Backbone as a printed PyTorch tensor [residue, N CA C, xyz], in Angstrom:
tensor([[[ -34.6970, -284.6740,  141.5490],
         [ -33.3880, -285.2250,  141.3350],
         [ -32.4690, -284.1310,  140.8010]],

        [[ -31.2950, -284.0120,  141.3540],
         [ -30.3300, -282.9950,  140.9560],
         [ -29.4020, -283.5640,  139.8860]],

        [[ -29.2400, -282.8130,  138.7930],
         [ -28.3440, -283.2300,  137.7190],
         [ -27.1820, -282.2540,  137.6430]],

        [[ -25.9880, -282.7990,  137.6270],
         [ -24.8070, -281.9440,  137.5420],
         [ -24.6410, -281.3870,  136.1330]],

        [[ -24.8930, -282.2020,  135.1380],
         [ -24.7710, -281.7880,  133.7450],
         [ -26.0760, -282.0860,  133.0210]],

        [[ -26.3840, -281.3300,  131.9980],
         [ -27.6160, -281.5710,  131.2630],
         [ -27.5670, -282.9130,  130.5380]],

        [[ -26.3730, -283.3970,  130.2010],
         [ -26.2660, -284.7060,  129.5550],
         [ -26.7330, -285.8100,  130.4930]],

        [[ -26.5510, -285.6480,  131.8110],
         [ -27.0260, -286.6350,  132.7750],
         [ -28.5510, -286.7180,  132.7490]],

        [[ -29.2040, -285.5880,  132.6390],
         [ -30.6600, -285.5670,  132.5580],
         [ -31.1170, -286.2640,  131.2780]],

        [[ -30.3990, -286.0360,  130.1910],
         [ -30.7420, -286.6610,  128.9190],
         [ -30.5480, -288.1730,  128.9880]],

        [[ -29.5190, -288.6400,  129.6800],
         [ -29.2380, -290.0690,  129.8030],
         [ -30.3260, -290.8060,  130.5790]],

        [[ -30.9350, -290.1420,  131.5500],
         [ -31.9170, -290.7990,  132.4100],
         [ -33.2960, -290.9380,  131.7620]],

        [[ -33.4890, -290.3570,  130.5910],
         [ -34.7850, -290.4680,  129.9300],
         [ -34.9320, -291.8290,  129.2760]],

        [[ -36.1980, -292.2210,  129.0980],
         [ -36.4500, -293.4700,  128.3810],
         [ -36.3570, -293.2100,  126.8750]],

        [[ -36.5990, -294.2380,  126.0760],
         [ -36.4560, -294.1030,  124.6230],
         [ -37.3790, -293.0620,  124.0200]],

        [[ -38.6360, -293.0190,  124.4770],
         [ -39.5920, -292.0540,  123.9330],
         [ -39.1940, -290.6280,  124.3020]],

        [[ -38.6950, -290.4350,  125.5170],
         [ -38.2530, -289.1010,  125.9270],
         [ -37.0560, -288.6290,  125.1190]],

        [[ -36.1480, -289.5410,  124.8480],
         [ -34.9870, -289.1900,  124.0390],
         [ -35.4000, -288.8560,  122.6090]],

        [[ -36.3020, -289.6490,  122.0620],
         [ -36.7620, -289.4000,  120.7000],
         [ -37.4660, -288.0470,  120.6100]],

        [[ -38.2960, -287.7400,  121.5940],
         [ -38.9790, -286.4450,  121.5990],
         [ -38.0050, -285.2940,  121.7080]],

        [[ -37.0070, -285.4540,  122.5370],
         [ -35.9890, -284.4160,  122.6950],
         [ -35.2250, -284.2270,  121.3910]],

        [[ -34.8950, -285.3170,  120.7350],
         [ -34.1580, -285.2460,  119.4800],
         [ -34.9920, -284.5940,  118.3840]],

        [[ -36.2660, -284.9350,  118.3070],
         [ -37.1530, -284.3300,  117.3070],
         [ -37.3040, -282.8370,  117.5780]],

        [[ -37.4490, -282.4620,  118.8430],
         [ -37.5520, -281.0390,  119.1830],
         [ -36.3100, -280.2720,  118.7820]],

        [[ -35.1510, -280.8680,  119.0180],
         [ -33.9050, -280.2240,  118.6170],
         [ -33.8320, -280.0850,  117.0960]],

        [[ -34.2460, -281.1210,  116.3700],
         [ -34.2120, -281.0730,  114.9100],
         [ -35.1370, -279.9820,  114.3800]],

        [[ -36.3090, -279.8220,  114.9890],
         [ -37.2270, -278.7650,  114.5670],
         [ -36.6530, -277.3760,  114.8370]],

        [[ -36.0260, -277.2050,  115.9950],
         [ -35.3950, -275.9150,  116.2970],
         [ -34.2840, -275.6120,  115.3010]],

        [[ -33.5060, -276.6170,  114.9620],
         [ -32.4210, -276.4350,  114.0050],
         [ -32.9780, -276.0480,  112.6380]],

        [[ -34.0700, -276.6800,  112.2130],
         [ -34.6840, -276.3530,  110.9240],
         [ -35.1850, -274.9130,  110.9080]],

        [[ -35.7840, -274.4680,  112.0000],
         [ -36.2660, -273.0800,  112.0730],
         [ -35.0990, -272.1020,  111.9760]],

        [[ -34.0000, -272.4110,  112.6280],
         [ -32.8210, -271.5390,  112.5750],
         [ -32.2740, -271.4680,  111.1570]],

        [[ -32.2380, -272.5920,  110.4520],
         [ -31.7520, -272.6070,  109.0720],
         [ -32.6660, -271.7730,  108.1730]],

        [[ -33.9700, -271.8570,  108.3680],
         [ -34.9160, -271.0580,  107.5710],
         [ -34.7130, -269.5780,  107.8300]],

        [[ -34.5640, -269.1900,  109.0850],
         [ -34.3380, -267.7770,  109.4140],
         [ -33.0350, -267.2840,  108.7990]],

        [[ -31.9830, -268.0930,  108.8770],
         [ -30.7030, -267.7030,  108.2800],
         [ -30.8370, -267.5460,  106.7710]],

        [[ -31.5880, -268.4290,  106.1240],
         [ -31.8070, -268.3100,  104.6800],
         [ -32.5180, -267.0270,  104.3080]],

        [[ -33.5230, -266.6470,  105.0860],
         [ -34.2410, -265.3940,  104.8230],
         [ -33.2990, -264.1960,  104.9890]],

        [[ -32.4630, -264.2310,  106.0270],
         [ -31.5350, -263.1200,  106.2490],
         [ -30.4750, -263.0420,  105.1510]],

        [[ -30.0200, -264.1850,  104.6510],
         [ -29.0210, -264.1730,  103.5920],
         [ -29.5830, -263.6950,  102.2650]],

        [[ -30.8920, -263.8630,  102.0610],
         [ -31.4970, -263.3960,  100.8110],
         [ -31.4250, -261.8760,  100.7110]],

        [[ -31.4330, -261.1920,  101.8270],
         [ -31.3880, -259.7250,  101.8150],
         [ -29.9980, -259.2050,  102.1810]],

        [[ -28.9650, -260.0080,  101.9820],
         [ -27.6220, -259.6230,  102.4110],
         [ -27.0700, -258.4450,  101.6060]],

        [[ -27.3520, -258.3660,  100.3070],
         [ -26.8020, -257.2880,   99.4910],
         [ -27.3400, -255.9310,   99.9320]],

        [[ -28.6220, -255.8590,  100.1980],
         [ -29.2040, -254.6120,  100.6780],
         [ -28.6420, -254.2140,  102.0360]],

        [[ -28.4260, -255.1990,  102.8930],
         [ -27.8300, -254.9340,  104.2030],
         [ -26.4050, -254.4320,  104.0790]],

        [[ -25.6690, -254.9620,  103.1030],
         [ -24.2940, -254.5090,  102.8890],
         [ -24.2690, -253.0460,  102.4520]],

        [[ -25.1780, -252.6810,  101.5730],
         [ -25.2220, -251.2880,  101.1010],
         [ -25.5480, -250.3450,  102.2530]],

        [[ -26.5060, -250.7150,  103.0810],
         [ -26.8730, -249.8780,  104.2250],
         [ -25.7120, -249.7780,  105.2060]],

        [[ -25.0520, -250.8960,  105.4970],
         [ -23.9230, -250.8860,  106.4280],
         [ -22.7540, -250.0750,  105.8750]],

        [[ -22.4920, -250.2010,  104.5810],
         [ -21.4090, -249.4360,  103.9570],
         [ -21.6870, -247.9330,  104.0290]],

        [[ -22.9140, -247.5340,  103.7200],
         [ -23.2680, -246.1190,  103.7820],
         [ -23.1870, -245.5930,  105.2110]],

        [[ -23.6350, -246.3950,  106.1730],
         [ -23.5760, -245.9790,  107.5690],
         [ -22.1300, -245.8530,  108.0390]],

        [[ -21.2960, -246.8260,  107.6680],
         [ -19.8770, -246.7670,  108.0400],
         [ -19.1900, -245.5870,  107.3720]],

        [[ -19.5630, -245.2850,  106.1370],
         [ -18.9820, -244.1270,  105.4450],
         [ -19.3570, -242.8280,  106.1460]],

        [[ -20.5530, -242.7750,  106.6930],
         [ -20.9670, -241.5970,  107.4470],
         [ -20.1500, -241.4620,  108.7350]],

        [[ -19.8770, -242.5980,  109.3920],
         [ -19.1590, -242.5500,  110.6650],
         [ -17.6700, -242.2940,  110.5100]],

        [[ -17.0070, -243.0180,  109.5930],
         [ -15.5460, -242.9600,  109.5170],
         [ -15.0280, -242.2870,  108.2540]],

        [[ -15.8920, -241.8090,  107.4050],
         [ -15.4660, -241.1280,  106.1880],
         [ -15.6740, -241.9990,  104.9640]],

        [[ -15.8090, -241.3350,  103.8300],
         [ -16.1300, -242.0380,  102.5870],
         [ -15.0040, -242.9660,  102.1360]],

        [[ -13.7430, -242.6180,  102.4270],
         [ -12.6340, -243.4580,  101.9580],
         [ -12.4400, -244.7110,  102.8220]],

        [[ -12.8060, -244.6680,  104.0830],
         [ -12.6120, -245.8100,  104.9790],
         [ -13.8790, -246.6280,  105.2180]],

        [[ -15.0170, -246.1400,  104.7930],
         [ -16.2880, -246.8300,  105.0500],
         [ -16.3540, -248.2420,  104.4800]],

        [[ -16.0620, -248.4300,  103.1780],
         [ -16.1240, -249.7930,  102.6230],
         [ -15.1260, -250.7530,  103.2840]],

        [[ -13.9250, -250.2800,  103.5900],
         [ -12.9360, -251.1360,  104.2480],
         [ -13.4140, -251.5350,  105.6430]],

        [[ -13.9700, -250.5830,  106.3730],
         [ -14.4960, -250.8560,  107.7090],
         [ -15.6280, -251.8780,  107.6400]],

        [[ -16.5070, -251.7440,  106.6430],
         [ -17.6140, -252.6770,  106.4730],
         [ -17.1060, -254.0740,  106.1410]],

        [[ -16.1250, -254.1680,  105.2540],
         [ -15.5730, -255.4840,  104.8890],
         [ -14.9110, -256.1620,  106.0870]],

        [[ -14.2030, -255.3900,  106.9020],
         [ -13.5690, -255.9680,  108.0940],
         [ -14.6120, -256.4620,  109.0930]],

        [[ -15.6860, -255.7240,  109.2340],
         [ -16.7340, -256.1590,  110.1660],
         [ -17.4250, -257.4230,  109.6540]],

        [[ -17.5870, -257.5410,  108.3370],
         [ -18.1920, -258.7470,  107.7650],
         [ -17.3160, -259.9600,  108.0280]],

        [[ -16.0080, -259.8210,  107.8340],
         [ -15.0810, -260.9280,  108.0790],
         [ -15.1160, -261.3310,  109.5540]],

        [[ -15.1860, -260.3560,  110.4440],
         [ -15.2380, -260.6540,  111.8740],
         [ -16.5090, -261.4130,  112.2380]],

        [[ -17.6350, -260.9750,  111.7260],
         [ -18.9080, -261.6310,  112.0170],
         [ -18.9140, -263.0550,  111.4790]],

        [[ -18.3650, -263.2560,  110.2800],
         [ -18.3000, -264.6140,  109.7160],
         [ -17.4220, -265.5200,  110.5760]],

        [[ -16.3130, -264.9970,  111.0630],
         [ -15.4210, -265.8080,  111.8970],
         [ -16.0940, -266.2040,  113.1990]],

        [[ -16.8010, -265.2840,  113.8030],
         [ -17.5140, -265.5930,  115.0500],
         [ -18.6020, -266.6340,  114.7900]],

        [[ -19.3230, -266.4920,  113.6840],
         [ -20.3740, -267.4550,  113.3550],
         [ -19.7900, -268.8520,  113.1420]],

        [[ -18.6380, -268.9390,  112.4880],
         [ -17.9950, -270.2420,  112.2880],
         [ -17.5710, -270.8480,  113.6210]],

        [[ -17.0810, -270.0260,  114.5350],
         [ -16.6980, -270.5220,  115.8530],
         [ -17.8870, -271.0360,  116.6350]],

        [[ -18.9850, -270.3050,  116.5850],
         [ -20.2010, -270.7410,  117.2770],
         [ -20.7000, -272.0490,  116.6770]],

        [[ -20.6850, -272.1530,  115.3560],
         [ -21.1120, -273.3830,  114.7040],
         [ -20.2190, -274.5510,  115.1040]],

        [[ -18.9240, -274.3340,  115.2190],
         [ -18.0160, -275.3880,  115.6510],
         [ -18.3210, -275.8800,  117.0490]],

        [[ -18.6120, -274.9640,  117.9560],
         [ -18.9580, -275.3570,  119.3310],
         [ -20.2740, -276.1190,  119.3520]],

        [[ -21.2470, -275.6830,  118.5740],
         [ -22.5390, -276.3700,  118.5180],
         [ -22.3670, -277.7890,  117.9810]],

        [[ -21.5690, -277.9480,  116.9420],
         [ -21.3440, -279.2810,  116.3960],
         [ -20.6200, -280.1770,  117.4020]],

        [[ -19.6510, -279.6330,  118.1190],
         [ -18.9270, -280.4270,  119.1160],
         [ -19.8620, -280.8690,  120.2440]],

        [[ -20.7020, -279.9670,  120.7220],
         [ -21.6470, -280.3250,  121.7850],
         [ -22.6990, -281.3080,  121.2760]],

        [[ -23.1400, -281.1180,  120.0320],
         [ -24.0950, -282.0510,  119.4440],
         [ -23.5120, -283.4430,  119.3270]],

        [[ -22.2490, -283.5200,  118.9500],
         [ -21.5740, -284.8120,  118.8640],
         [ -21.4940, -285.4730,  120.2430]],

        [[ -21.1880, -284.6730,  121.2450],
         [ -21.0930, -285.2090,  122.6020],
         [ -22.4510, -285.7340,  123.0810]],

        [[ -23.5090, -284.9900,  122.8200],
         [ -24.8450, -285.4450,  123.2120],
         [ -25.2690, -286.6710,  122.4200]],

        [[ -24.8920, -286.7240,  121.1410],
         [ -25.2250, -287.8820,  120.3220],
         [ -24.5390, -289.1330,  120.8680]],

        [[ -23.2850, -289.0060,  121.2660],
         [ -22.5790, -290.1500,  121.8490],
         [ -23.2280, -290.5830,  123.1530]],

        [[ -23.6870, -289.6240,  123.9440],
         [ -24.3570, -289.9610,  125.2030],
         [ -25.6850, -290.6570,  124.9260]],

        [[ -26.3320, -290.3050,  123.8380],
         [ -27.6160, -290.9060,  123.4890],
         [ -27.4270, -292.3300,  122.9790]],

        [[ -26.3700, -292.5580,  122.1980],
         [ -26.1230, -293.8830,  121.6310],
         [ -25.6870, -294.8680,  122.7050]],

        [[ -24.7280, -294.4840,  123.5120],
         [ -24.2300, -295.4040,  124.5410],
         [ -24.0980, -294.6670,  125.8670]],

        [[ -25.1770, -294.5940,  126.6370],
         [ -25.1480, -293.8050,  127.8690],
         [ -24.1800, -294.3420,  128.9170]],

        [[ -23.9380, -295.6370,  128.9580],
         [ -23.0580, -296.1930,  129.9890],
         [ -21.5990, -295.8390,  129.7340]],

        [[ -21.1510, -295.9030,  128.4890],
         [ -19.7460, -295.5970,  128.2060],
         [ -19.4920, -294.1060,  128.2470]],

        [[ -20.4700, -293.3000,  127.8570],
         [ -20.2800, -291.8580,  127.8830],
         [ -20.1690, -291.3440,  129.3130]],

        [[ -20.8450, -292.0100,  130.2550],
         [ -20.8080, -291.5710,  131.6400],
         [ -19.4540, -291.8970,  132.2710]],

        [[ -18.8120, -292.9780,  131.8220],
         [ -17.5500, -293.3830,  132.4070],
         [ -16.3720, -292.5360,  131.9050]],

        [[ -16.5510, -291.8580,  130.7610],
         [ -15.4750, -291.0590,  130.2050],
         [ -15.3110, -289.7650,  130.9890]],

        [[ -14.1230, -289.1970,  131.0220],
         [ -13.9550, -287.9040,  131.6830],
         [ -14.7120, -286.8160,  130.9370]],

        [[ -15.1630, -285.8320,  131.6930],
         [ -15.9400, -284.7470,  131.0900],
         [ -15.0320, -283.8600,  130.2430]],

        [[ -15.5480, -283.4540,  129.0940],
         [ -14.8090, -282.5530,  128.2220],
         [ -14.9360, -281.1270,  128.7370]],

        [[ -14.0730, -280.2730,  128.2950],
         [ -14.0930, -278.8840,  128.7560],
         [ -15.0480, -278.0230,  127.9550]],

        [[ -15.9250, -278.6280,  127.1230],
         [ -16.8500, -277.8490,  126.3150],
         [ -18.0330, -277.3440,  127.1110]],

        [[ -18.3690, -277.9930,  128.2110],
         [ -19.5540, -277.5870,  128.9820],
         [ -19.2150, -276.5450,  130.0130]]])
């Protein structure tokens, strides 16, 4: 069977298939949170290494500023990715709760 969107494949599953898919997603999300926590625990050491490396590349006076700008950029990108993930998760959750009404609605531009 050909599915145009992955949400269509999710809608066609029975209750047990949906529950298994949801549990698998929850486990993946938990693993990602654990990995992020481990990386954040070593953030200060990473900042020192990045600052020293940037100081070597662009000079001692511009290194810390360059490092701070790169940190702000990375945080902004991470927030954007998280926003898209939450929006898609909400869309899939709505499809899971009421598959008939979600199918009748026009497709969002997130996919």
